[in-house]
MIBA-557927 format. One record per atom (N, C-alpha, C): residue number from 1; residue in three letters; x, y, z. Coordinates in pm, whole numbers, plus 50000, padded with zeros to 5 digits. Layout:
N
NODE   seq   type      px      py      pz
NODE   NUM    ALA       X       Y       Z
...
END
This chain:
202
NODE   seq   type      px      py      pz
NODE     1    MET   32473   89140   38489
NODE     1    MET   32336   89086   38458
NODE     1    MET   32263   89116   38310
NODE     2    GLY   32326   89235   38335
NODE     2    GLY   32296   89321   38202
NODE     2    GLY   32311   89253   38055
NODE     3    LEU   32438   89216   38072
NODE     3    LEU   32490   89160   37912
NODE     3    LEU   32462   89011   37920
NODE     4    PRO   32401   88930   37978
NODE     4    PRO   32396   88786   37958
NODE     4    PRO   32218   88810   37905
NODE     5    ALA   32172   88896   37973
NODE     5    ALA   32005   88909   37890
NODE     5    ALA   32066   88977   37764
NODE     6    LEU   32112   89068   37721
NODE     6    LEU   32160   89116   37584
NODE     6    LEU   32197   89029   37517
NODE     7    ARG   32299   88919   37546
NODE     7    ARG   32318   88804   37453
NODE     7    ARG   32236   88705   37413
NODE     8    VAL   32108   88710   37512
NODE     8    VAL   31985   88646   37482
NODE     8    VAL   31907   88675   37360
NODE     9    ARG   31935   88781   37432
NODE     9    ARG   31829   88866   37294
NODE     9    ARG   31850   88891   37155
NODE    10    LEU   31999   88910   37161
NODE    10    LEU   32068   88928   37038
NODE    10    LEU   32069   88740   36924
NODE    11    ALA   32083   88718   37027
NODE    11    ALA   32086   88538   36991
NODE    11    ALA   31909   88521   36936
NODE    12    ALA   31823   88583   37026
NODE    12    ALA   31708   88555   36951
NODE    12    ALA   31670   88594   36807
NODE    13    ILE   31692   88724   36772
NODE    13    ILE   31705   88804   36695
NODE    13    ILE   31734   88733   36565
NODE    14    ALA   31880   88668   36580
NODE    14    ALA   31953   88597   36467
NODE    14    ALA   31891   88505   36437
NODE    15    ILE   31797   88412   36536
NODE    15    ILE   31739   88299   36500
NODE    15    ILE   31661   88354   36412
NODE    16    VAL   31563   88428   36493
NODE    16    VAL   31443   88479   36383
NODE    16    VAL   31500   88530   36248
NODE    17    THR   31574   88615   36256
NODE    17    THR   31613   88677   36123
NODE    17    THR   31665   88591   36057
NODE    18    GLY   31733   88423   36056
NODE    18    GLY   31784   88366   35990
NODE    18    GLY   31693   88309   35953
NODE    19    ALA   31580   88254   36024
NODE    19    ALA   31495   88165   35991
NODE    19    ALA   31393   88252   35898
NODE    20    GLY   31364   88372   35893
NODE    20    GLY   31290   88467   35798
NODE    20    GLY   31336   88432   35671
NODE    21    VAL   31517   88451   35647
NODE    21    VAL   31599   88426   35547
NODE    21    VAL   31534   88310   35474
NODE    22    ILE   31574   88204   35570
NODE    22    ILE   31571   88055   35541
NODE    22    ILE   31402   88064   35418
NODE    23    ALA   31298   88052   35536
NODE    23    ALA   31138   88064   35453
NODE    23    ALA   31138   88167   35344
NODE    24    VAL   31207   88270   35343
NODE    24    VAL   31187   88328   35199
NODE    24    VAL   31243   88266   35075
NODE    25    THR   31412   88194   35105
NODE    25    THR   31433   88151   35039
NODE    25    THR   31388   88019   34935
NODE    26    VAL   31327   87940   35075
NODE    26    VAL   31213   87834   35042
NODE    26    VAL   31172   87841   34954
NODE    27    ALA   31068   87921   35019
NODE    27    ALA   30925   87988   34921
NODE    27    ALA   30985   88022   34781
NODE    28    ASP   31048   88110   34755
NODE    28    ASP   31058   88180   34633
NODE    28    ASP   31117   88047   34558
NODE    29    ALA   31176   87951   34571
NODE    29    ALA   31228   87812   34530
NODE    29    ALA   31110   87736   34460
NODE    30    ALA   31033   87739   34583
NODE    30    ALA   30908   87664   34544
NODE    30    ALA   30785   87726   34510
NODE    31    LEU   30784   87856   34447
NODE    31    LEU   30694   87936   34384
NODE    31    LEU   30678   87865   34259
NODE    32    PRO   30524   87825   34242
NODE    32    PRO   30481   87751   34115
NODE    32    PRO   30480   87863   33995
NODE    33    VAL   30503   87818   33860
NODE    33    VAL   30519   87856   33787
NODE    33    VAL   30353   87835   33663
NODE    34    THR   30269   87981   33637
NODE    34    THR   30156   87949   33635
NODE    34    THR   30141   88015   33532
NODE    35    VAL   30050   87985   33396
NODE    35    VAL   29991   88002   33300
NODE    35    VAL   29847   88015   33307
NODE    36    LYS   29826   88152   33255
NODE    36    LYS   29684   88202   33256
NODE    36    LYS   29664   88259   33122
NODE    37    SER   29525   88293   33128
NODE    37    SER   29437   88391   33012
NODE    37    SER   29402   88502   33012
NODE    38    THR   29414   88592   32932
NODE    38    THR   29337   88673   32979
NODE    38    THR   29331   88770   32807
NODE    39    SER   29221   88890   32814
NODE    39    SER   29201   88923   32707
NODE    39    SER   29309   89031   32675
NODE    40    VAL   29357   89060   32599
NODE    40    VAL   29426   89193   32539
NODE    40    VAL   29355   89235   32447
NODE    41    SER   29346   89400   32448
NODE    41    SER   29270   89460   32357
NODE    41    SER   29346   89502   32266
NODE    42    ALA   29492   89570   32233
NODE    42    ALA   29560   89463   32128
NODE    42    ALA   29578   89442   32060
NODE    43    LEU   29559   89300   32063
NODE    43    LEU   29533   89176   31981
NODE    43    LEU   29369   89159   31939
NODE    44    GLY   29305   89222   32061
NODE    44    GLY   29149   89159   32047
NODE    44    GLY   29081   89030   32043
NODE    45    SER   29216   88969   32126
NODE    45    SER   29140   88834   32188
NODE    45    SER   29233   88805   32271
NODE    46    LYS   29217   88678   32331
NODE    46    LYS   29258   88593   32461
NODE    46    LYS   29402   88550   32431
NODE    47    ILE   29488   88593   32526
NODE    47    ILE   29640   88491   32489
NODE    47    ILE   29633   88462   32638
NODE    48    LEU   29776   88397   32601
NODE    48    LEU   29860   88345   32765
NODE    48    LEU   29904   88409   32774
NODE    49    VAL   29915   88391   32938
NODE    49    VAL   29998   88533   32982
NODE    49    VAL   30122   88469   33100
NODE    50    ASN   30206   88490   33185
NODE    50    ASN   30239   88438   33260
NODE    50    ASN   30173   88516   33416
NODE    51    ALA   30226   88443   33506
NODE    51    ALA   30138   88460   33656
NODE    51    ALA   30136   88640   33699
NODE    52    SER   30219   88707   33616
NODE    52    SER   30198   88848   33661
NODE    52    SER   30138   88925   33561
NODE    53    GLY   30061   88867   33446
NODE    53    GLY   30035   88903   33324
NODE    53    GLY   30080   88916   33176
NODE    54    ARG   30243   88911   33190
NODE    54    ARG   30387   89014   33077
NODE    54    ARG   30316   88864   32976
NODE    55    THR   30284   88858   32856
NODE    55    THR   30259   88793   32744
NODE    55    THR   30352   88688   32690
NODE    56    LEU   30299   88588   32683
NODE    56    LEU   30410   88435   32649
NODE    56    LEU   30377   88473   32490
NODE    57    TYR   30500   88431   32426
NODE    57    TYR   30538   88435   32301
NODE    57    TYR   30603   88244   32251
NODE    58    HIS   30574   88225   32142
NODE    58    HIS   30572   88153   32033
NODE    58    HIS   30686   88193   31945
NODE    59    ASN   30801   88094   31924
NODE    59    ASN   30873   88137   31761
NODE    59    ASN   30834   88016   31645
NODE    60    ALA   30749   88073   31543
NODE    60    ALA   30702   87964   31458
NODE    60    ALA   30798   87851   31395
NODE    61    PHE   30937   87846   31426
NODE    61    PHE   31062   87780   31453
NODE    61    PHE   31056   87631   31489
NODE    62    GLU   30978   87660   31614
NODE    62    GLU   30996   87556   31742
NODE    62    GLU   30854   87528   31781
NODE    63    LYS   30850   87372   31708
NODE    63    LYS   30712   87286   31740
NODE    63    LYS   30731   87165   31765
NODE    64    ASN   30651   87094   31825
NODE    64    ASN   30675   86918   31881
NODE    64    ASN   30827   86931   32004
NODE    65    ASN   30846   87068   32071
NODE    65    ASN   30917   87082   32177
NODE    65    ASN   31042   87101   32144
NODE    66    VAL   31067   87127   32034
NODE    66    VAL   31217   87181   31977
NODE    66    VAL   31233   87293   32000
NODE    67    VAL   31377   87307   32084
NODE    67    VAL   31424   87462   32119
NODE    67    VAL   31512   87522   32038
NODE    68    LYS   31494   87637   31998
NODE    68    LYS   31569   87653   31918
NODE    68    LYS   31659   87821   31981
NODE    69    CYS   31582   87862   32019
NODE    69    CYS   31620   87980   32100
NODE    69    CYS   31705   87982   32185
NODE    70    THR   31824   87995   32224
NODE    70    THR   31960   87965   32301
NODE    70    THR   32021   88103   32247
NODE    71    GLY   32125   88085   32370
NODE    71    GLY   32238   88202   32347
NODE    71    GLY   32187   88321   32373
NODE    72    SER   32219   88378   32306
NODE    72    SER   32156   88532   32280
NODE    72    SER   32040   88554   32267
NODE    73    CYS   31999   88450   32190
NODE    73    CYS   31855   88459   32188
NODE    73    CYS   31770   88471   32269
NODE    74    SER   31808   88370   32387
NODE    74    SER   31735   88391   32500
NODE    74    SER   31763   88499   32600
NODE    75    ALA   31828   88565   32573
NODE    75    ALA   31840   88687   32645
NODE    75    ALA   31742   88846   32620
NODE    76    GLU   31703   88803   32472
NODE    76    GLU   31606   88888   32442
NODE    76    GLU   31439   88836   32463
NODE    77    TRP   31425   88707   32432
NODE    77    TRP   31361   88617   32427
NODE    77    TRP   31379   88555   32531
NODE    78    PRO   31329   88562   32691
NODE    78    PRO   31386   88447   32836
NODE    78    PRO   31298   88357   32779
NODE    79    PRO   31322   88225   32813
NODE    79    PRO   31256   88119   32821
NODE    79    PRO   31148   88137   32950
NODE    80    LEU   31043   88083   32955
NODE    80    LEU   30956   88052   33073
NODE    80    LEU   31003   87910   33155
NODE    81    VAL   31036   87937   33257
NODE    81    VAL   31087   87819   33310
NODE    81    VAL   31097   87758   33462
NODE    82    VAL   31089   87621   33485
NODE    82    VAL   31072   87587   33612
NODE    82    VAL   31141   87513   33658
NODE    83    ALA   31148   87472   33810
NODE    83    ALA   31228   87452   33905
NODE    83    ALA   31223   87287   33825
NODE    84    ALA   31386   87222   33826
NODE    84    ALA   31350   87099   33752
NODE    84    ALA   31243   86993   33790
NODE    85    SER   31222   86996   33931
NODE    85    SER   31121   86915   34002
NODE    85    SER   30984   86939   34016
NODE    86    ALA   30924   87069   33970
NODE    86    ALA   30803   87166   33928
NODE    86    ALA   30720   87116   33833
NODE    87    LYS   30625   87152   33806
NODE    87    LYS   30526   87151   33677
NODE    87    LYS   30455   87255   33664
NODE    88    PRO   30428   87299   33558
NODE    88    PRO   30356   87416   33555
NODE    88    PRO   30230   87421   33600
NODE    89    VAL   30203   87534   33643
NODE    89    VAL   30034   87507   33692
NODE    89    VAL   29912   87610   33610
NODE    90    ALA   29823   87532   33565
NODE    90    ALA   29755   87630   33470
NODE    90    ALA   29633   87682   33568
NODE    91    GLY   29636   87770   33500
NODE    91    GLY   29572   87943   33597
NODE    91    GLY   29428   87914   33502
NODE    92    PRO   29322   88033   33522
NODE    92    PRO   29217   88101   33477
NODE    92    PRO   29250   88075   33275
NODE    93    GLY   29146   87931   33212
NODE    93    GLY   29144   87985   33134
NODE    93    GLY   29245   87906   33022
NODE    94    VAL   29309   87818   33108
NODE    94    VAL   29447   87759   33031
NODE    94    VAL   29397   87585   33040
NODE    95    THR   29418   87502   32969
NODE    95    THR   29394   87359   32991
NODE    95    THR   29514   87265   33001
NODE    96    ALA   29494   87233   33117
NODE    96    ALA   29594   87167   33204
NODE    96    ALA   29671   87052   33160
NODE    97    SER   29605   87000   33060
NODE    97    SER   29657   86874   32963
NODE    97    SER   29731   86912   32829
NODE    98    MET   29738   87083   32826
NODE    98    MET   29825   87103   32721
NODE    98    MET   29945   87161   32802
NODE    99    LEU   29976   87194   32916
NODE    99    LEU   30090   87250   32992
NODE    99    LEU   30218   87115   32988
NODE   100    ALA   30330   87141   32963
NODE   100    ALA   30423   87011   32961
NODE   100    ALA   30504   87095   33002
NODE   101    THR   30675   87036   32979
NODE   101    THR   30818   87120   32977
NODE   101    THR   30900   87040   32878
NODE   102    VAL   30996   87109   32905
NODE   102    VAL   31117   87017   32743
NODE   102    VAL   31260   87047   32838
NODE   103    LYS   31307   86962   32806
NODE   103    LYS   31500   87045   32877
NODE   103    LYS   31542   87112   32775
NODE   104    ARG   31584   87206   32805
NODE   104    ARG   31693   87265   32695
NODE   104    ARG   31813   87214   32715
NODE   105    SER   31899   87293   32612
NODE   105    SER   32035   87253   32616
NODE   105    SER   32123   87319   32733
NODE   106    ASP   32096   87408   32803
NODE   106    ASP   32166   87493   32869
NODE   106    ASP   32110   87406   33054
NODE   107    GLY   32012   87299   33014
NODE   107    GLY   31985   87275   33157
NODE   107    GLY   31871   87274   33216
NODE   108    LYS   31815   87414   33167
NODE   108    LYS   31705   87434   33240
NODE   108    LYS   31593   87379   33169
NODE   109    VAL   31481   87407   33233
NODE   109    VAL   31317   87347   33188
NODE   109    VAL   31233   87457   33171
NODE   110    GLN   31191   87409   33013
NODE   110    GLN   31150   87520   32977
NODE   110    GLN   30958   87451   32975
NODE   111    VAL   30855   87556   33025
NODE   111    VAL   30735   87562   32982
NODE   111    VAL   30687   87558   32859
NODE   112    THR   30624   87438   32803
NODE   112    THR   30542   87459   32705
NODE   112    THR   30410   87463   32698
NODE   113    TYR   30303   87428   32604
NODE   113    TYR   30194   87474   32567
NODE   113    TYR   30146   87453   32454
NODE   114    ARG   30108   87302   32455
NODE   114    ARG   30058   87216   32322
NODE   114    ARG   30166   87163   32213
NODE   115    GLY   30283   87152   32307
NODE   115    GLY   30427   87159   32252
NODE   115    GLY   30499   87227   32197
NODE   116    LEU   30469   87409   32215
NODE   116    LEU   30495   87526   32188
NODE   116    LEU   30593   87545   32296
NODE   117    PRO   30703   87575   32279
NODE   117    PRO   30781   87637   32393
NODE   117    PRO   30755   87783   32401
NODE   118    LEU   30694   87830   32533
NODE   118    LEU   30655   87948   32623
NODE   118    LEU   30812   88059   32589
NODE   119    TYR   30825   88165   32582
NODE   119    TYR   30932   88307   32613
NODE   119    TYR   30817   88407   32681
NODE   120    LEU   30884   88453   32712
NODE   120    LEU   30895   88626   32754
NODE   120    LEU   30912   88719   32630
NODE   121    TYR   30933   88822   32641
NODE   121    TYR   30990   88941   32583
NODE   121    TYR   31023   89039   32638
NODE   122    SER   31187   89087   32635
NODE   122    SER   31229   89155   32689
NODE   122    SER   31239   89301   32691
NODE   123    GLY   31125   89335   32588
NODE   123    GLY   31104   89478   32576
NODE   123    GLY   30965   89504   32619
NODE   124    ASP   30870   89399   32683
NODE   124    ASP   30757   89406   32724
NODE   124    ASP   30800   89469   32913
NODE   125    LYS   30709   89515   32949
NODE   125    LYS   30777   89585   33086
NODE   125    LYS   30653   89549   33210
NODE   126    LYS   30551   89537   33068
NODE   126    LYS   30430   89528   33231
NODE   126    LYS   30280   89462   33135
NODE   127    ALA   30221   89428   33229
NODE   127    ALA   30109   89339   33185
NODE   127    ALA   30053   89387   33088
NODE   128    GLY   30002   89358   32977
NODE   128    GLY   29928   89432   32919
NODE   128    GLY   30013   89457   32745
NODE   129    ASP   30176   89456   32770
NODE   129    ASP   30239   89528   32672
NODE   129    ASP   30251   89423   32577
NODE   130    VAL   30219   89409   32425
NODE   130    VAL   30249   89308   32333
NODE   130    VAL   30358   89346   32267
NODE   131    LYS   30494   89422   32293
NODE   131    LYS   30536   89450   32155
NODE   131    LYS   30627   89350   32125
NODE   132    GLY   30646   89250   32146
NODE   132    GLY   30705   89155   32034
NODE   132    GLY   30636   89084   31960
NODE   133    GLN   30479   89128   31968
NODE   133    GLN   30402   89022   31869
NODE   133    GLN   30438   89090   31747
NODE   134    GLY   30454   88930   31618
NODE   134    GLY   30499   88983   31537
NODE   134    GLY   30645   89003   31478
NODE   135    ALA   30737   89020   31597
NODE   135    ALA   30870   89056   31557
NODE   135    ALA   30942   88953   31449
NODE   136    GLY   30995   88991   31346
NODE   136    GLY   31055   88911   31271
NODE   136    GLY   30943   88834   31172
NODE   137    GLY   30862   88850   31217
NODE   137    GLY   30758   88733   31166
NODE   137    GLY   30750   88656   31206
NODE   138    ILE   30796   88628   31278
NODE   138    ILE   30826   88456   31350
NODE   138    ILE   30783   88449   31534
NODE   139    TRP   30770   88569   31587
NODE   139    TRP   30740   88549   31752
NODE   139    TRP   30569   88607   31759
NODE   140    HIS   30512   88515   31788
NODE   140    HIS   30341   88571   31794
NODE   140    HIS   30291   88493   31943
NODE   141    ALA   30208   88557   31985
NODE   141    ALA   30120   88538   32162
NODE   141    ALA   30044   88428   32092
NODE   142    LEU   30017   88344   32216
NODE   142    LEU   29899   88215   32168
NODE   142    LEU   29833   88228   32217
NODE   143    ALA   29673   88194   32159
NODE   143    ALA   29546   88184   32239
NODE   143    ALA   29570   88005   32325
NODE   144    PRO   29430   88041   32424
NODE   144    PRO   29432   87973   32522
NODE   144    PRO   29411   87827   32464
NODE   145    SER   29347   87780   32320
NODE   145    SER   29329   87684   32235
NODE   145    SER   29444   87638   32200
NODE   146    GLY   29578   87683   32228
NODE   146    GLY   29706   87643   32197
NODE   146    GLY   29722   87701   32008
NODE   147    SER   29688   87741   31979
NODE   147    SER   29643   87845   31812
NODE   147    SER   29760   87947   31824
NODE   148    VAL   29832   87984   31721
NODE   148    VAL   29896   88119   31705
NODE   148    VAL   29850   88226   31686
NODE   149    VAL   29849   88321   31721
NODE   149    VAL   29734   88460   31744
NODE   149    VAL   29837   88555   31660
NODE   150    THR   29800   88555   31510
NODE   150    THR   29870   88643   31421
NODE   150    THR   29854   88774   31385
NODE   151    LYS   29760   88799   31466
NODE   151    LYS   29687   88942   31438
NODE   151    LYS   29804   89043   31437
NODE   152    ALA   29787   89174   31383
NODE   152    ALA   29909   89256   31406
NODE   152    ALA   29870   89352   31496
NODE   153    VAL   29956   89449   31575
NODE   153    VAL   29912   89515   31724
NODE   153    VAL   29834   89609   31631
NODE   154    THR   29718   89685   31717
NODE   154    THR   29651   89774   31693
NODE   154    THR   29690   89890   31807
NODE   155    SER   29663   90002   31836
NODE   155    SER   29681   90129   31903
NODE   155    SER   29619   90105   31977
NODE   156    SER   29655   90113   32134
NODE   156    SER   29556   90110   32261
NODE   156    SER   29583   90160   32363
NODE   157    PRO   29508   90209   32441
NODE   157    PRO   29541   90274   32571
NODE   157    PRO   29574   90174   32648
NODE   158    GLY   29724   90156   32723
NODE   158    GLY   29792   90074   32810
NODE   158    GLY   29882   89954   32734
NODE   159    ILE   29908   90000   32604
NODE   159    ILE   30008   89953   32547
NODE   159    ILE   30131   90042   32523
NODE   160    GLY   30146   90120   32606
NODE   160    GLY   30289   90177   32602
NODE   160    GLY   30264   90262   32467
NODE   161    SER   30408   90248   32396
NODE   161    SER   30430   90291   32292
NODE   161    SER   30419   90210   32125
NODE   162    THR   30383   90112   32163
NODE   162    THR   30364   90015   32115
NODE   162    THR   30248   90035   31994
NODE   163    SER   30362   89992   31834
NODE   163    SER   30262   90039   31742
NODE   163    SER   30321   89922   31640
NODE   164    SER   30234   89870   31540
NODE   164    SER   30274   89818   31398
NODE   164    SER   30240   89873   31284
NODE   165    SER   30328   89907   31188
NODE   165    SER   30291   89935   31060
NODE   165    SER   30260   89829   30959
NODE   166    GLY   30284   89690   31017
NODE   166    GLY   30264   89576   30975
NODE   166    GLY   30124   89575   30956
NODE   167    SER   30053   89560   30830
NODE   167    SER   29888   89481   30829
NODE   167    SER   29923   89378   30834
NODE   168    SER   29778   89304   30852
NODE   168    SER   29728   89164   30838
NODE   168    SER   29751   89098   30684
NODE   169    SER   29802   88994   30638
NODE   169    SER   29774   88963   30523
NODE   169    SER   29637   88927   30507
NODE   170    SER   29562   88826   30399
NODE   170    SER   29469   88788   30348
NODE   170    SER   29462   88644   30467
NODE   171    SER   29571   88576   30501
NODE   171    SER   29601   88476   30559
NODE   171    SER   29580   88505   30681
NODE   172    GLY   29584   88630   30746
NODE   172    GLY   29583   88643   30857
NODE   172    GLY   29711   88669   30977
NODE   173    ALA   29842   88630   30823
NODE   173    ALA   29980   88655   30924
NODE   173    ALA   30015   88798   30944
NODE   174    SER   30099   88851   31057
NODE   174    SER   30145   88941   31011
NODE   174    SER   30279   89017   30932
NODE   175    ALA   30258   89084   30873
NODE   175    ALA   30336   89141   30761
NODE   175    ALA   30493   89167   30874
NODE   176    GLY   30525   89172   31005
NODE   176    GLY   30618   89183   31063
NODE   176    GLY   30725   89304   31041
NODE   177    SER   30633   89395   30958
NODE   177    SER   30740   89563   30952
NODE   177    SER   30702   89660   31061
NODE   178    GLY   30690   89569   31160
NODE   178    GLY   30687   89676   31262
NODE   178    GLY   30816   89720   31344
NODE   179    SER   30848   89811   31400
NODE   179    SER   30999   89846   31472
NODE   179    SER   31002   89709   31556
NODE   180    ASN   31113   89649   31563
NODE   180    ASN   31142   89529   31657
NODE   180    ASN   31354   89554   31657
NODE   181    ALA   31396   89552   31768
NODE   181    ALA   31534   89560   31742
NODE   181    ALA   31575   89447   31693
NODE   182    GLY   31649   89442   31608
NODE   182    GLY   31736   89341   31611
NODE   182    GLY   31674   89274   31426
NODE   183    MET   31573   89344   31426
NODE   183    MET   31513   89281   31298
NODE   183    MET   31506   89361   31176
NODE   184    GLY   31559   89314   31070
NODE   184    GLY   31523   89423   30983
NODE   184    GLY   31374   89399   30894
NODE   185    GLY   31369   89493   30761
NODE   185    GLY   31233   89503   30699
NODE   185    GLY   31178   89363   30643
NODE   186    GLY   31068   89331   30621
NODE   186    GLY   30983   89278   30545
NODE   186    GLY   31030   89112   30663
NODE   187    GLY   31044   89171   30808
NODE   187    GLY   31021   88961   30863
NODE   187    GLY   31183   88910   30881
NODE   188    THR   31281   88981   30835
NODE   188    THR   31413   88907   30811
NODE   188    THR   31501   89005   30939
NODE   189    PRO   31576   88861   31003
NODE   189    PRO   31640   88956   31111
NODE   189    PRO   31792   88955   31078
NODE   190    THR   31816   89100   31119
NODE   190    THR   31955   89143   31069
NODE   190    THR   32085   89083   31190
NODE   191    ASP   32010   89013   31273
NODE   191    ASP   32147   88945   31365
NODE   191    ASP   32109   88813   31419
NODE   192    CYS   32129   88690   31351
NODE   192    CYS   32067   88551   31362
NODE   192    CYS   32128   88527   31482
NODE   193    ALA   32277   88570   31537
NODE   193    ALA   32287   88529   31674
NODE   193    ALA   32181   88544   31757
NODE   194    THR   32104   88664   31750
NODE   194    THR   31984   88717   31858
NODE   194    THR   31854   88576   31819
NODE   195    ASN   31839   88585   31671
NODE   195    ASN   31721   88500   31673
NODE   195    ASN   31765   88381   31560
NODE   196    PRO   31747   88278   31584
NODE   196    PRO   31873   88194   31540
NODE   196    PRO   31781   88093   31464
NODE   197    GLY   31638   88141   31520
NODE   197    GLY   31545   88028   31396
NODE   197    GLY   31469   88127   31295
NODE   198    GLY   31531   88236   31282
NODE   198    GLY   31459   88350   31200
NODE   198    GLY   31489   88351   31026
NODE   199    TYR   31402   88421   30965
NODE   199    TYR   31427   88436   30826
NODE   199    TYR   31567   88395   30793
NODE   200    GLY   31623   88372   30684
NODE   200    GLY   31736   88331   30639
NODE   200    GLY   31830   88315   30723
NODE   201    CYS   31847   88254   30872
NODE   201    CYS   31918   88206   30931
NODE   201    CYS   31897   88055   30908
NODE   202    MET   31784   87994   30897
NODE   202    MET   31806   87846   30836
NODE   202    MET   31821   87782   30717
END
C-alpha cells in the first residue's frame, strides 16, 4: 500500500516541478524590455540605460532606423532587442513616443530611441559603467531628450577602471583617444569587421 502512495507523490512533484519550469520559461519570454534614464557622474548628465542600469549607446553612422552594426560588430556591441510581438517600455525619465523598434537583417527586433538604434557594450559589466563612451569617436550614450552625449568620460568612483585620455573639442565631441579594444588612435578603428560603421570603413 505504501508503493501506490509513493507513485502519487512522485507524480504530484513532477507536475508541480514541470509547471514551475513552464511558468519560468513563459515569464522570461514575456519580460518587457524597459528603457529608463539615470544620472551618471562620469558623464555629468542623465543618459538612457536598460532595466538593470547598463548604459545604452548609439553608433553615429546609424540614423533614421538604419542598422549597420551586424555580425561580429554585434558581439562587441549587443543590440537591445525585444520579442517580435513585444514593445519596449518607457521607464522613468523616458519619452514613450520616442521609443520604437526596427527589424535587423538577422531577423531580430531592435529597440530605437528617436530613430536611433540602441546597443549595450560588452566591456560594461555593471550599472554605471560607460566604458564604451566615445569608442572610435562614433559610439556615444544618449540623453533622455534623444540627443547624443559627446562628453568624454571623467574618472569617477564606481566606474571601475574606466578613463579616457581624450578631451572634448570646442564643439563638445569626444576626441576618442581613450583605450578601447579594436580601436586605433584618433578615432580610427583597426578592425572594420568589428565596427563596420567606423571611420575609414565607409
